[in-house]
C-alpha positions in Angstrom: -50.1 -29.4 -63.1 -46.6 -29.6 -61.8 -45.5 -30.6 -58.3 -44.1 -27.8 -56.2 -40.4 -27.6 -55.3 -39.4 -26.3 -52.0 -36.1 -24.8 -53.1 -34.0 -22.4 -51.0 -34.0 -19.4 -53.3 -35.6 -21.8 -55.8 -35.3 -19.8 -59.0 -32.7 -17.7 -60.8 -32.9 -15.1 -63.5 -30.8 -16.3 -66.4 -31.0 -13.3 -68.7 -34.8 -13.0 -69.3 -35.3 -16.6 -68.5 -36.5 -17.7 -65.0 -34.9 -21.1 -64.3 -35.0 -23.5 -61.3 -31.8 -23.6 -59.4 -32.2 -27.4 -59.4 -31.9 -28.4 -63.0 -31.3 -31.7 -64.9 -28.2 -32.7 -66.8 -29.1 -35.0 -69.7 -25.7 -36.4 -70.4 -26.4 -39.7 -68.6 -29.4 -40.4 -70.8 -27.0 -41.4 -73.6 -25.3 -44.8 -73.8 -22.1 -45.9 -72.0 -19.4 -43.3 -72.4 -22.1 -40.7 -73.4 -22.0 -42.5 -76.8 -24.9 -44.1 -78.7 -28.5 -44.7 -77.5 -29.5 -45.8 -74.0 -30.5 -49.4 -73.3 -34.0 -48.2 -72.5 -35.1 -45.1 -74.4 -38.6 -45.2 -72.8 -37.0 -45.0 -69.3 -35.0 -41.9 -70.5 -38.2 -40.3 -71.7 -39.9 -41.0 -68.4 -37.0 -39.4 -66.5 -37.3 -36.2 -68.5 -41.0 -36.0 -68.1 -40.8 -36.6 -64.4 -38.2 -33.9 -64.1 -40.6 -31.4 -65.5 -43.4 -32.7 -63.4 -41.2 -32.2 -60.3 -40.7 -28.6 -61.2 -37.4 -28.6 -63.0 -37.2 -25.6 -65.4 -33.5 -26.0 -66.6 -32.4 -28.8 -68.7 -28.8 -29.1 -69.8 -27.8 -31.0 -73.0 -25.4 -31.0 -76.0 -25.6 -32.2 -79.5 -22.4 -34.2 -78.9 -24.1 -36.2 -76.2 -24.7 -39.4 -78.2 -24.2 -37.6 -80.5 -27.8 -36.4 -81.2 -29.2 -38.8 -78.6 -30.0 -36.6 -75.7 -31.4 -33.8 -77.9 -33.7 -36.3 -79.7 -34.9 -37.8 -76.4 -35.6 -34.3 -75.0 -37.7 -33.5 -78.1 -39.5 -36.8 -77.9 -40.3 -36.4 -74.2 -41.2 -32.8 -73.9 -42.4 -31.4 -77.3 -44.4 -29.2 -77.6 -42.1 -27.6 -75.0 -43.7 -26.0 -72.0 -43.1 -22.3 -72.1 -41.5 -22.2 -68.7 -38.9 -25.0 -69.4 -35.6 -23.8 -70.7 -33.0 -25.9 -72.5 -29.3 -25.0 -72.3 -26.9 -26.6 -74.8 -23.2 -26.3 -75.6 -20.9 -26.3 -78.6 -17.2 -26.6 -79.1 -16.7 -30.3 -79.6 -17.8 -33.2 -81.9 -17.5 -37.0 -81.6 -15.7 -39.3 -84.0 -16.9 -42.8 -85.0 -15.3 -44.3 -82.0 -16.8 -41.9 -79.5 -13.7 -39.7 -78.9 -14.3 -36.1 -78.0 -12.8 -33.8 -80.7 -12.5 -30.0 -80.1 -14.2 -28.1 -82.8 -14.0 -24.3 -82.5 -13.7 -23.2 -86.1 -16.3 -20.6 -87.3 -17.9 -23.1 -89.8 -17.8 -25.9 -87.2 -19.5 -23.8 -84.6 -22.2 -22.6 -87.0 -22.9 -26.2 -88.0 -23.1 -27.3 -84.3 -25.7 -24.5 -83.5 -27.8 -25.6 -86.5 -27.5 -29.2 -85.5 -28.8 -28.4 -82.1 -31.7 -26.5 -83.7 -32.5 -29.5 -85.9 -32.4 -32.2 -83.3 -34.2 -30.2 -80.6 -36.6 -28.9 -83.4 -36.4 -25.3 -82.2 -36.3 -22.0 -84.1 -34.0 -20.5 -81.5 -31.9 -21.9 -78.6 -32.4 -20.5 -75.1 -28.8 -20.6 -74.1 -25.7 -21.8 -75.9 -22.5 -22.4 -73.9 -19.1 -22.2 -75.7 -17.1 -25.2 -74.5 -13.8 -23.4 -74.8 -11.3 -26.2 -74.1 -10.8 -29.4 -72.2 -7.2 -29.3 -70.9 -5.2 -32.4 -70.3 -7.8 -33.7 -68.0 -10.7 -32.8 -70.3 -12.2 -30.4 -67.8 -9.8 -27.5 -67.4 -9.5 -24.1 -69.1 -6.6 -23.8 -71.6 -5.0 -20.3 -71.7 -5.6 -18.3 -74.8 -8.1 -16.0 -76.6 -11.7 -17.2 -77.1 -12.6 -14.0 -79.0 -13.1 -15.6 -82.4 -15.3 -18.6 -81.4 -17.3 -16.5 -79.0 -17.7 -13.9 -81.6 -19.2 -16.5 -84.0 -21.9 -17.3 -81.3 -22.5 -13.6 -80.8 -23.2 -13.2 -84.6 -25.6 -16.1 -84.4 -27.3 -14.5 -81.5 -27.6 -11.3 -83.6 -29.4 -13.4 -86.2 -32.0 -14.6 -83.7 -30.8 -18.2 -83.5 -29.6 -17.9 -79.9 -31.2 -16.0 -77.0 -28.4 -16.0 -74.5 -24.7 -16.9 -74.4 -22.7 -18.8 -71.8 -19.2 -20.3 -71.4 -17.8 -23.7 -70.3 -14.3 -24.7 -69.2 -13.0 -21.1 -69.0 -10.8 -19.0 -66.9 -11.5 -15.6 -65.3 -9.5 -13.9 -68.0 -11.5 -15.7 -70.8 -14.8 -14.7 -69.1 -13.7 -11.1 -69.1 -12.7 -11.3 -72.7 -16.1 -12.8 -73.7 -18.0 -10.1 -71.7 -16.3 -7.5 -73.8 -18.0 -9.1 -76.9 -21.5 -10.0 -75.7 -23.3 -10.6 -72.4 -22.5 -13.8 -70.7 -25.4 -15.2 -68.6 -23.7 -18.4 -67.2 -20.4 -20.1 -66.7 -20.2 -23.9 -66.6 -17.0 -25.2 -65.1 -15.8 -28.3 -63.1 -16.7 -27.7 -59.4 -18.1 -29.6 -56.5 -17.7 -29.9 -52.7 -14.3 -31.6 -53.2 -13.0 -29.8 -56.3 -13.0 -26.1 -55.5 -10.3 -24.5 -57.6 -12.9 -22.2 -58.9 -13.9 -20.6 -55.6 -12.7 -17.2 -56.7 -14.6 -17.4 -60.0 -17.8 -18.5 -58.2 -17.6 -15.3 -56.1 -16.8 -13.2 -59.1 -19.7 -14.5 -61.1 -22.0 -14.0 -58.1 -21.0 -10.3 -57.9 -21.6 -9.9 -61.6 -25.0 -11.6 -61.7 -23.7 -14.4 -63.9 -25.0 -17.9 -63.1 -22.4 -20.5 -62.1 -23.3 -24.0 -63.2 -20.9 -26.7 -61.9 -20.6 -29.7 -64.1 -19.9 -33.0 -62.4 -21.5 -31.7 -59.2 -21.4 -35.2 -57.8 -18.0 -36.0 -59.1 -18.9 -37.2 -62.5 -17.4 -40.5 -63.6 -15.6 -40.7 -60.2 -18.5 -40.3 -57.7 -17.8 -38.2 -54.6 -16.8 -40.3 -51.6 -15.7 -38.7 -48.3 -16.0 -39.7 -44.6 -17.3 -36.3 -43.6 -19.9 -36.2 -46.4 -21.1 -39.7 -45.4 -21.4 -38.9 -41.7 -23.3 -35.7 -42.3 -25.7 -37.6 -44.7 -26.2 -40.3 -42.1 -26.9 -37.7 -39.4 -29.5 -35.9 -41.6 -31.0 -39.2 -42.8 -30.5 -38.4 -46.5 -28.1 -39.5 -49.2 -24.5 -38.2 -49.6 -25.5 -36.9 -53.1 -28.3 -34.8 -51.7 -25.9 -33.3 -49.1 -23.3 -32.4 -51.8 -26.0 -30.8 -54.0 -27.5 -28.9 -51.0 -24.0 -27.6 -50.2 -23.6 -26.2 -53.7 -27.0 -24.4 -53.5 -25.9 -22.9 -50.1 -22.4 -22.0 -51.4 -23.6 -19.1 -53.6 -26.9 -17.6 -54.7 -25.9 -17.8 -58.3 -25.2 -21.5 -58.2 -27.4 -23.7 -60.4 -27.0 -27.5 -60.1 -27.7 -29.9 -63.0 -27.2 -33.4 -61.6 -27.9 -36.2 -64.1 -29.4 -39.6 -63.8 -31.0 -42.3 -66.0 -33.6 -43.4 -63.3 -36.7 -41.8 -62.0 -35.9 -42.9 -58.4 -32.5 -41.3 -58.5 -34.0 -38.2 -60.1 -36.4 -37.7 -57.2 -33.6 -38.1 -54.7 -31.5 -35.4 -56.5 -34.4 -33.0 -56.8 -35.0 -33.4 -53.1 -31.8 -31.6 -52.4 -33.7 -28.4 -53.0 -35.6 -28.7 -49.8 -32.6 -29.8 -47.7 -31.6 -26.9 -45.4 -28.0 -27.0 -44.0 -27.2 -25.0 -40.9 -24.1 -23.0 -40.4 -22.3 -25.6 -38.3 -23.0 -28.3 -40.9 -21.8 -26.1 -43.7 -18.6 -25.4 -41.8 -18.1 -29.1 -41.3 -18.6 -29.8 -45.0 -16.3 -26.9 -46.1 -13.4 -28.8 -44.7 -13.8 -31.4 -47.4 -12.4 -29.1 -50.1 -9.9 -27.3 -47.8 
């Protein structure tokens, strides 16, 4: 029996998958720098199990987190997987022996990454695979250029029954349109949060097209969000600044899915609580000024 989540518009249809709008990002379950194992694997397993108990139905991972680490933890914690829990992974990069992130978008490289995800998650087919198209100079931005060849490789693997749905990460509006001409795109995962809003137009476009928008680093990532307005709103509402930032994202657009990550059960519960935090129009207008 799972605990009920009071989420505003609490679920979203991702292709034929019903997912919770409040998900869980597994990246922080790996070691420092998203490399190697965590100091306490048992705690990581407990976080994953508690996420599902709290009602989370959307878990985001990648074979290059660790590498292998988060996928193996997810299998250890959740297998046999509950039918209602859906795992989203991504391909397009590998790690070297020092932990550097190396783009890998060749056809053979992408095929191997998909099969590696299948092996470590111990699945016959992956629910959703996002193509991490590029990283830009900052590691987070789209790089202009065609993504037809790498996305086409994933579409072929989808045709073989290895992938149920396809998504994109670190892409531009033009690259989304290009991919949609090849196969259906169910989600876009780009860098976006209350303070980093260059993707506002893409958020609105994906909402119109019924494509989920999944912001990575919804709380700022390795540089946590800090802003006076955010702090004052949080104090007034008696909640954490993180909960306010997540609630703002859920209010921002009905196609927004949030995947905050953490390595502790206490922080997980705090993050999941954002789903029941209602923000009135005046508070939203106050918060909108942060990214203005």
